[in-house]
N, C-alpha and C positions, 0 to 999 in steps of 0.2 A: 798190449797193443803192438801191432805190426810195425817194425822199423825198416823192413826191406820192401821195396815197391814190388807188388805183384801185378803183373800185366798179362793180358791175353790178346793175341792177334786173331782176328776173325774176318770172315767175309760172308755176305749174305746176298742172294739174288732176290730182289724185290718180287713179291708174289703177283704184282700187276704191272702192266706197261705204265710208263711215266709220260704223261702228256706235258709238253713243253709250252712255254709262252709263245714260241714261234708258230705253234699250231701243229708241229710235227710230234711224233710219238716214238719214244725209245721202247721197243718191245721187251728187250732183255737188259735189265740194269743190275749190276753188281756193285755193292758198296763194301770197301775194305775199311775196317775200323779196329781201334785199340780200346780196351777197357782197363780201368785201374780201380782197385778198391772193391769192397764187397757190396753187392746190391742188397738193400734192406728188404725184409720180407714183404713190406707194403709198397716197395719200389718208390719211396718218397724222397730218396737221397741222391737222385741222379742229377749230375751236372753235365750238360752237353757243351763241349768246347769246339768252336768253329776255327778252322785254320786260315791263315793268310794265303796270298797268291802262290808263293813258291814253297810253302810248308806242306805238311801232310799229316797223317793220323798219328805219327810218332811224336806225340806231344811230350812224353816223359820217358820214353824208352829209346835205346840206341837205334840209330838209323841203320837199316840193313845193308845199305850200299856204302855209306861213308863211315859207319861205325861211330859217328859223333853222338853225343848225348841228345836227347829229345829237345826240340826247339823251346820248350817251356819247362825243362826238367828242373830248373832252379825254383820253380813255383808249384809244381804238381808232385805230390808224393806224401808219404807218411809224415805227419807233423808239419808239413809245409803250408804255404798260403792256401792252396787248394788241397785240403787235407784228405788223403785217401784212406785214412783211418775212419773218417766220418762219411765221406762221399764216394759214390760210385761214378767215376768219370768216363765219359764216352767221347772219343774224337774220331770222326770218320773222314776219309779222303773224299773230297768233293767229286761229283761227276765232272768229266772233262779233264781230270788230272791223270796222273800216270803212275800211281803207287798202288794199284790194285782195283780201284774203282773204274767203272766203264768210262772210256774216253776215246780219243782219236786212234790210239794204238791198239784198242781192243778189237776183237774179231767180230765182224758184222755177220749177218745171216748167210752171206755167200762164202764165209770161211776166210775172207781176207780182211786185213786191218781197215778200219773205217777211213783213216786218213781224213781228207777234207770232205768226205761224205758225211762225217759226223755232224749232227745238227748244231747250229749256234744255240748256246744256252745262256741263261740269265742267273743272277744271284737267287732270284725266287725259285728257279728250277733246282738249284743246288739245295735250297732249304726244303722244298717239297720232297726231294729224294731222301733227305735225312729224317724228315717226319715220317715218311713211309718206313724207314728203318726202325724208328721208335715204335711204330704201330706193330711191325712184325715181331719186335721183341717184347711186346705187351706192356710198354711203358707209356703212361699217360702224361700227367702233369709233372713238369720238371722242377727241381729245386731252383735251378738257374740255367740260363744260357750265357755263355761268355765268349767274346771274340775281340781280337785286335785287328785293325786294318781291314782287309777284306772279310776277316772273321767278324768284325764289328758290323759290317754291312749285312752279313747273314743273320747276326743277332737281332738287328733292327727289323729285317725282313721277317724273321720268325715272329717277332712281337706283333708286327702289323698283320700278318696273314694267318697266324694261329694264336689269337690273343688270349686264349684261356689255357695255353699249354705250358706256360712258365710263370713261376712265382717272382723271379728276379731276372733282369736283363742287364748285363754289364757290357757296355760298348766302349772300347778303348782305342784312341788314336784313329778315328774313323770319320766317315761322312755319310750324309743321307743322299748325296748325288755326286757323281764324278764330274769334276770341273773341266773346262776346256783345256786348261794347262795339263791336267793329268791325262786326258784323252790324247793330247799331243805327244806327251812322253811315251805313252803306250804305242802310238802309231810309229814313232821312230824305231822302237824295238821290233814291232811286227815287220816293218819294211826291211830291217836288217836281216831278219830270218828269211823272208821271202826273196831277198836279193842274193842269198847264198845259193850257188848252183846246185849244191847237194840237197836243197829243199825239194826240188823236183815236183813242184806243185803239191807238196804234202805227201807224195807217194814214195817216200824214201825207205819205208820199213823193211822191204825185202831186197834192197839194192846193196846193202853193205856199206852205204855212205850216209852220213847224217849231217845236217846243217849246223855243225858245232860252232863254226866261226860266226855265223849270223846269230845263233843263240847266245854266244859269249858276249857279243857286242850289245845285244838287247839287255843282258843281265848287267853289264857295266853301266849302261845308261840309266837303268832303273835303280841300280844300287846307289848312285849318287843322290837320288831323291830320298833315300832312306836315312841319309846322314845329315849333318849340319855343318855350316861353314866353320863354326867355332871348334867343333869336334875334329874336322879334317885338319884345321890349322894346328890344333894341339897335338894330334897324332902324327902328322906328316910334315906340316909346314912346307917349306921349299927344300927339304933335305934330299940329298942325292941317294940313289940306291946302289950300294956296294961300289962306289967310285969316289974319287977325290975331286974330279972336275967333270964338267959337261962333255959329252962325247961328240957334240956337233953332228949328231945323227938322229935316228928315230928309234933307237932302243929305249927302254924304259929308264931314262935318266933319273926321274924323280921317284921317290918312294911311293907317292900316291898313284903314279902310273903303274908301277909294279903290283901294287895292291889291287887295283881294279882289274888288271889282266888276270891275276890269280883268281879273283872272285868270278870272273867270266868263265875261265877254263874249268875250274872246279865244278861250276854249276852244270856244265854239260854232262858230267858223269852221272847226275842223279835226276835230270829233268828232260822231258820230251818237248821238242820245239813246237809241235802242233798243239800240245796242251797249253803252252805259253800263249799261243795265238788265241785259243778259245777262251781261256780264263781271263786274259786281259780284255777281250771283247765283252765278256759278261760284266766285268767291272765298269767298263765304259758305258754300257747300257743302263747301269744302275741309277735310278732316280725314283726314290720312294714316293715323293709327292706326285710325280707323273702317274705312278701306278694307282694313285688314290684320288683321282679327280683334280690334281693340280695343287692341292692344299696339304702340306705335310702333317698338320695337326690331325687331319682326318685319318691318316694312316694309323694313328695310335688311339683313336676315339674309343675303340671297343676293348682295349687291353686292360687286363686286371693286374698287370705286373707292376712291381717297383723297378725303377730304372736307376742306373748309375752310369754317368758319362764322364770319361776321363780324357784329357788332352795333355799335350806337352808343349812347353813354351818354345822349344827349338824345332818343332815339327812343322816344316813348310810344305810337306806333301798333303797332309790333312790338318791344317792349322786350327788353333783354338776357335777361330771364327766359325769354322764348319761345325764344331761341337756345339757352339752357342746356338746355331740354327736348330739343331736337334733339340736342345734343351728348351728353347722358346716354343717349339712345336709341342713338346710334351707338356709344358705349362698351359698352353692353349687348350690342350686336350684334357686338362685337369688330372694328368697322370702324376703320381708321386715320383720325383726325380731328385737325385743328388748330382752335383756337378763339381769337378775339381780340375784346375789346371796345375799340373806339376812342373817343377823346374828340373830339367835334366839336360846334359850337354850332348846327348846322343842323337838328336833329331827324331825322325819317325821311328827308328829302331829302338827307341827307349822302352817300348812295351815288352821287348824281348830280353832286355839287359837288366843289370843289377841296379834297380831304383827302389831303395827301401820304402820310400813314401808310397809307391805304387803297391808294394806288398801290403802295407797297412790298409790302404783303401780296399783292395780286393778282399782281404781277409775279413775286414769289418763288414763289408757288404754281404758276404756269403754267410756270415754267422746267423 
């Protein structure tokens, strides 16, 4: 059995234009994706992993810009929770993003970057593009779709809109609709980007200047929502950063301030500000019940999949109450579903971190 993770980086231009929920059409769509593990002869061992807002296709391989391990490298690989000795794993960069798939930084038909001419997209558009990728690869029914956070939204949308395409649906730390509070947090981030003079109405690509300050502030604000009060208190408390006393100024006196500034600045090295605008807007538009006549159970009425929904007790971005709404809808649709709330101190980011109980749930569900 293989003990070294074998991965392949690929990109594929979809054979047909992609019609979007807005009514607009993207004539040329490229999806960048990573694969791990060997594809079975009958193509029955495929797991499609959907990534979250600021993640990408590098789920288990080093990031080409930062050099850091893949965002779920602790869970995907030979002998790991998502065992690539058994499964062929695919993870694609969503449309609208900036790691090789078509997005605002991509070249439009006139040879110039789209910028804000890129059409507004939805979670369902992201899923449609990835289904078109599967079709182009000759892959039909999946062993499972898996996603956390925005990836969980895609997993639910996949189940609702392509009900026969997956045997299992695993949705972690997610929601079936974006709440007013979450829309508000995203709007703060978008306004920070658009208030940066270097944003230039989104047309900054050829100017040599990028709205890094605005994007960093957006990341700082969002990052707070990924954590928990208990986790912040334990990790930072009110401890000072490299000093014995307060400066009585506006440097980063506190460790938590320094941490957030670092998170913001490092994010600008690997992410595009316009992509942040478009993807957060797609998340804000997400309301699975609204897409299916206003009743969430109807979204799952035709699904033949088994479901597993996971929440965390310290996640206040997508709390357990949001997961219970999904589970209740699945019950109403008579869909087989397992649900677990796990205890972890890390807040929303628990799905990315070392939570052994999550490993057991994921492994058991995929078996």
